[in-house]
Phi, psi and omega in degrees: 000151168261122190233133176240131171257130175255120190243154169282201175298139184279162178184207183249031180287155177297325180298318178292326178299320178297315178301316180299318179298314181293320179299314178300314183297316182296319177296316180297337180255025167093003179270156178258116188241133174237138176239130180238126185230167176274148175282161172289133176288135178278144176302141179299153185299329180295320178292319179296320180295316178299322179296318179295317181293329182273353182082010178234079185304139178271124181255158177291153178302151178300138179266004180295139179209169179289354177271350185300133172074009183271348179072021180277161176282089183246128182238130179251130178297152182289326181223154177292120181191168176298148176283133182247170178306321183291347182271344186232148179284160168297141186206176175275328183211143177229134194239120172278146185232008185196154188305320182289323177293333176296321176299316182294314182298320180299331183272353182283161181287157179301337181295342181279354173118168173301135190265124184238146175241111179273105188264109179252358176194163171268094194275068177235085186249160186298329184273001180251161173289095192296326178299317179291323178299311177302316183297331182298331180279352177261357179294154182282062176241135176287139186255143168240123183248150183268352183211154182297325182296329177288321172304314182297318179296318180297324179286312186289315188267337186234002176069019181258106182259006182245067183242125178285142176255120175229094182291160176283164178238190178220140180274102184287350174275346179255321182247106183201164175199150176287152174307141185209168170261189179295157176291151177298331178241127182308130188222130174242155178224157177198158175274130178265126175210141186278343181302132186302323185290347177283345172067027181294333176299322177292317179300313181296321178295322178294320178298320178298320177294320181297328181293339175289330179269326181233086185301332181265017182306135173257135177242128180246140178208158172214164180172179181263003179228142180280133175287156176293161185290342187265018182281352182097178181303125184206126173273095187253136177242119181276127171048057183291155172300146184303322182285349178270345186293325181301326180292330177289314176302314187286349177273001186253149170275334180204143179253130183253136174216115188247035183302141172278338178205140182208130178290308179226298181094069178299320180302326178297318179293319180294321178299318178295323177298333177266020173066032178250120175301152185237134169249123186224153166291165183280071181221154171055209183298321181305327179297331179275335193252337187267132173247122185307129177080355180257298180241007181157205178215150171253141177227164179287154179300138176065018179262088183300314183299318180293321178298314180295319181295318179294319178297320178299321179298318181291315182294336182268358181296143168302152186304318181297320179290323177295319178300321179296319178292321177299315178297320180295321177300314179299315182294337178298326188243358190299336180255010181269066185272152183293329180299315178296318180295318180295324176295321176297320179296314178300315180297321178297320177294315182299322180298326183275333180282325185306311179298327180289332180279338186292000000 
């Protein structure tokens, strides 16, 4: 197949990482893949001038992304604008990856391929034009969703009952850890992100409560944004190399994720691959995968006390019981490999392309 992915601005998001994995796999299995993305918007000259005058120069956003160094056919538009027919090759299938790209793909000619919407979240957020976001899911694009809850939303809210499910996987050659006992010092970990829906404010409040029970508690975090100085004691790693992240997961007794909304939650799966139990809000993949007291705990959204209490339960386990929970976390994801997921993704594309070729 000839396949085109239409992308927003690139970065280090989990959603783009999934696209990069599938694009690589599809190329390796004989398909021709093109990726078209938006450029990073430059700060306006007035903002840059104010930065220079204040002694704090404004720099352009980082251009680092999960597509770097993969050797894929990636094309970036010269200016931020909708993708047009002239920007993409004729193909068998063209895939939107974000609500705005769905609008663009829907407007392209049939020669650009069967139109697919790869749904990795229900992208209706307060800072976006919500009417257009909702409308994007009603466009005549076949959907592939990464989680059952997204399938349910597409059916319940948009009347679309024909949505393929292709869950994400985990690279067990990248995310792994040897069987272990509890840390000598109680340790929790979490991903730091400033977006409100990630719920880091709840996580930090829970960590503060945990310190009342465990005064020597260690908190580990990583992310693409620096936390403020007043968050309390925190071992934070900015923008770690992908191969270093497993050591951060494996240094924890429990991984916390307090998202208010989550499409899938790859870090939760990666933490489990590194034998770390996960405490999560009832969002995304963790809601489908976590069994209370077995491989972690589920708590309600924005419930700081419940998050702290569940973490306390895990941290207080006898070593043998913690090892059993650690093993259960690992067993939850040990067969969720990317090769199987990519084959499901390929099959979903082929099913939609076949009628168009007939």
